[in-house]
N, C-alpha and C positions, 0 to 999 in steps of 0.2 A: 504494499499500499504506499509506503514511503517513497519508493522509487516511482510508482505510478503517479502519485500526487505531485511530486517535485516537478515532473515534466509538464504538469497542467496548472502550475501556479508560478508563472514567470514573475520575476521581481517587479515591484511597482515603481522602482526607481532605478538607480545605477548601482553597479557593483564596482567598488574601487579596491585597490590593494593597499592595505595599511599593516605595516610590520609583518608582511608575509602572509597575511590573511585577507580573504575577501570580506568587505564590509558593505552593507546595504545603506544607501543614502538616497533620500527623496527630496527634491527641490521643487517648489512651486511659488508662484507670485513674483512680483517685482516691487522694489521700493528702496527707500533710503536706508532702511534698517534690515539686517539679516538676523532673523530670529531662529535660534537653534533649539528645537524641542528635544528634551532628554527624558527617556522613559523610566517608570518605576520598576521596582524589583518584580520579576516574574511575569511581566507583560509580554506574552509570547510573540505578538505581532505589532510592535510599536507604531509603524507607519500607518497601518489600518486602524489602530486604536486612536491615534491622534488625528485621523483624517478630517472629521468635522471641525475641529479647532484649527487645523492647519488651513483648511479652505476659508474659514472666517477671517483669520489673520492675514491670509494672502491677498485679500482685497486691497491692502495698503502696504504690504511688506513682502520681502523675500523670506520665505519660510523653508527651513530645512529640518528633516527628521533623520537622525543618524541611529541606525540599529546597532547597539553594541554587539560584540562577539557573544554568541550564544542565543541571539534573539532574531526573530523574523527570518530574513533571507541571508543574514550574515553567517559566516562560519562559526563553528565551535572552536574552543581553544583549550590547551592544557596550561597556558600561561596563567599564573596566579592573578586573581581578580582584585588586585590592589588598586586603590584609587590612583596611584601614579601610573600604572599600566593602562587603566581605563582612559585617563585624560590624554595620555600620549597617543593612544589608538584613535581617540576622537579627533585630536589635532591632525593626525596623519590623514584621516579620511576627509576632513574638511579641505585640507590643502590638495589632496589628490583630486578632489572634485573641482578644484580651482576657485574655492570660496575663501576669500581673504577677509580677515577681521578688520575692525573690531566687531564682535558678535554680541547680540542680546541673548544670553543663555536663559532658557526657560525649562528648568528641571521639574519633573514630577517626582514626588516621594524620595526614594533613596538617592536619586540623581542630584539631590541638593548638595550632597557631600562632594560630588564631582565638580559642581559649579563653584562651590567655595574654594576648593583646591585650585581649580583653573584660574579663578579671579586673583588668587594670591600668588600663584606661580608665574602666570603670564598676564599681568594687569593691563598691559598695552593691547591685548587681544580681546578684552571684555569691556563693553561700554555700558552694560546694564545686566541685571539679573532679575528675572521674574519667576518667582517660585509658585508651584502648584501644590499646596499642602506638602511642602518639601521637607525632607529630613535634614536636620543640621545638628552638629556634634554636641551642642549644649543641651539637647533635648532630654536625654536620659537623666542627667543630673536635675534639670528643672522640674521634671515630673516624678523624680524619685524612682526611676525604673532601674532594674539591673541590666547586666550585659545580655545581649541577645543570645538565645539558646542556640547551641550547635545542632546542625542537622546531620544525621549519619550520612557519610559520603556514599554509602551503598545505595542510597535512594537515587543517585544518579544513574543507576542501572535500570530503573523502572522505565525510562524512555526507550533504550535500545531494544529491550525485550518485549515492548508493546503494551505494558501495563498503562502507561499514560494514554495511549490511543484508546484502550478500552474505557478508561475513565472519561475521556472526552466524549465518547460515544454514549455513555450512560448519563453523563451530566454536563452537556456541552456549555450550558450557560455559565458554569463556574470558571471557564477558560477564556471567555470572550467579553467584549464590551457590553455593558448593559444598554439596551435599546428602548428603555421605557419612555424616553423623549422622542423616539422616532428619528434620531439623527443619522443612523447607519443604514445603508442600503442592504438588501438581502444578499447581493453579491459580496459586499464587504464582509458580512458576518460569516458567509459560507467559506470564504477564503481564510478568515481568522480561525475557524474550526480546523481546517486542514493544516495550518501552520502550528496551531497549538498541539495537535496530535503528533506532529513531526518533531517540534522543538521544545514543547513544554517540559519544564523541570529537568532539563538535561544536566550533565555533569558540570558544565561551565556555570550554569545558573546556581547549582548547589554550592559550588565553590565561592561564588559571590555572596550567597547567604552566609556562609561560614566566616567570611572576612569582614562582615559589617562592624564587629567590635574593633578589629584592628584598624579599619579605615576611620572609624570615629576617633580612635586614639591619635592617629596620624594628623588629623585636622582639628583636634580639640582646642588648640591655641590660636587657630586662625579666625580672623574677623573680616568683615567686609569693610572696605575703605569708606570713610564717612562721605566722601565725594562721589561714590559710585551710586547711581540711581538703582533703587531696589523697590520691587513691588511684590508683596507676598499675598497670594490668594490663599484663603483658608476657609474651613467650615465655620458657619456662624453659630454652631452649637445647638441649633433648634432640634436636631435629630439625635443629640447625644445627652447622656445623663450628666448633670452638672456635678463637678467635683467639690468635695467638702472644703478644699483649700481655696476655691475660687479661681484656680488656674485654668486656662484654656489655651488652645492652639493660638488664638489671637493674641493673648497676653504674652505668650512665649515669643512669637515672631516680633512683637514690639520690643523685646529686649535686644534685637539686632538692628533696630532703627536708631541711628545716632545722629541723623540729619533729616528733620522732617520736611525740609525744603525739597528733597529729592528721593525720600524713602517713606513708604507707607504700607499699611496692612489693609487688605480689603476682604471682609468676610462675605461668603456667598452661601446660599441655601442649597447644599448638595452634599454628597459623600466624599470620601477620600479621593476618588477619581472625579474631581470637579468638572473636567472637561466632558464627561459623559452627558451632563445635563445643562452645563452653563457655558457652553462654547460661545454663543453670541454675546452674552453678558461680559465674558472675559475679553473677547475681541474688542468691545467697546471701551472697556477700562484700559486695555493695553494701548489702544489708539490715543486716548487722552494722555496717558502716561508718557508715550513716546513723543508726542507733539510737544508736551511740556519740557521734556528732556532736550529736544532739539532747540526749543526757544531759548533755553538756558545755557546753551553751548557758547 
């Protein structure tokens, strides 16, 4: 089935060579800004998952989705999923596609760590960061959480022996974008199912899961420059149980705001994958944010 499906699901974008591996990259739209969308942990088909948001943003911007190794149409790899390796592969893919910075990095979830590392290591290549309920290294301490649990590496074998494919067949909605808002086409969702069956929970992704703690440690002392425009999209808490200590994701992101003239937090009524339901609202907010950023240059 994997061989059969692979021939019937051609890449949605281009395949470029980055550090000896093929990486999938999708580019759409035109504009002054180049927005680079970075996916969350375990999102099997990032290009397809981001498609409604990418299309909304592309009305005014050049939008890029890079699928990390182990995701979508990209290769898997045995290279350690450290934040250093991930960022270098991302940079290589962008340059191989002929996309020069500075970039507006737009990370979802775990990719927030990559965006923070990128902005600190290559500040001249990042002109803004827009987080989508993104993970940042101070989060565990702020919420009093322990280190992420390790996942047995043997679970990476479930993919090649076909267990993940069976799981996708029995419960496909657990592996694809939620379409309760009707933003995804039937063709998009059908292709997501095929890619999830082929790529879901592979050994590369399992290794990434098990290095979350290490990557948080690597970036724990990093901050965003106070002059760097920041926009954090987060859940407004309406669908979450209130914490006794009064803390929320909104109050957490506010701790990273050091310059209210160019940095702010925007709560939205949605789940962790805010772009599943709030793509149009996000695109409008991003438009205002980037126009303000341009006026202040």
